[in-house]
C-alpha positions, 0 to 999 in steps of 0.5 A: 475932792472934799468938795466932790465928796461934800457933793459940792459940785459948784465948788469943785467945778470952780476949783478944777477950772482954776487949775492952770497949764502953766503957772510961772510964779508956781502960785497956782495948781497946774494940770500936770501937777494935779494929774501927776500927783492924783495918778502917782497916789492912786498907783501906790494906794491901789497897788498897797505900797501906801502905809496904812492903805486899806487891803481892800481898797483897789476893790471897793473904789468906785467913782462918787455918785452923780454925773460927773465930767471925766466919768469915763477916764475916772473908770480907766484910771481906777482899772490902771491904778489897780494894777499900778499903772496909771501914771505910766499909762498917762499919754495914752489915757490923754490921747483916748479921753482928752487932757480936760477929761484926764484932769477931771477923771483923776481927781474923781478917781482920787475921790472915789479912793478917799471915799473907800478908804474912808469906808474901809478904814472908819477914818472920816474923809477929812482925815484921810485928805489930810493924812494921805494927800495934803 
């Protein structure tokens, strides 16, 4: 998320490419965990269940500028998260968009939400990440 918001596409791409389908020893991020955490956070933030989430977050959230893999998935995810249903819609998202696009899209949507949260609250992006994701 931080790499995307800094415009560091090389680092963001490398980090996403490092996400593995399974991690037997639990040391690497998995596709399922990254998607699940992203969608869960987005649902909670967008429907106002997160403590301190700006009231207009779902109305102000946009995917970061640029051309990104998973843009269409990110757009779908933001619409569903605005209704608190992105996590519950995971299966149809994967069928429609494909797993790789949903992974990229969920992270891209989360980056857009962090960016909007930062702008609406006046808090730096790194502070939103540290307080809401890490």
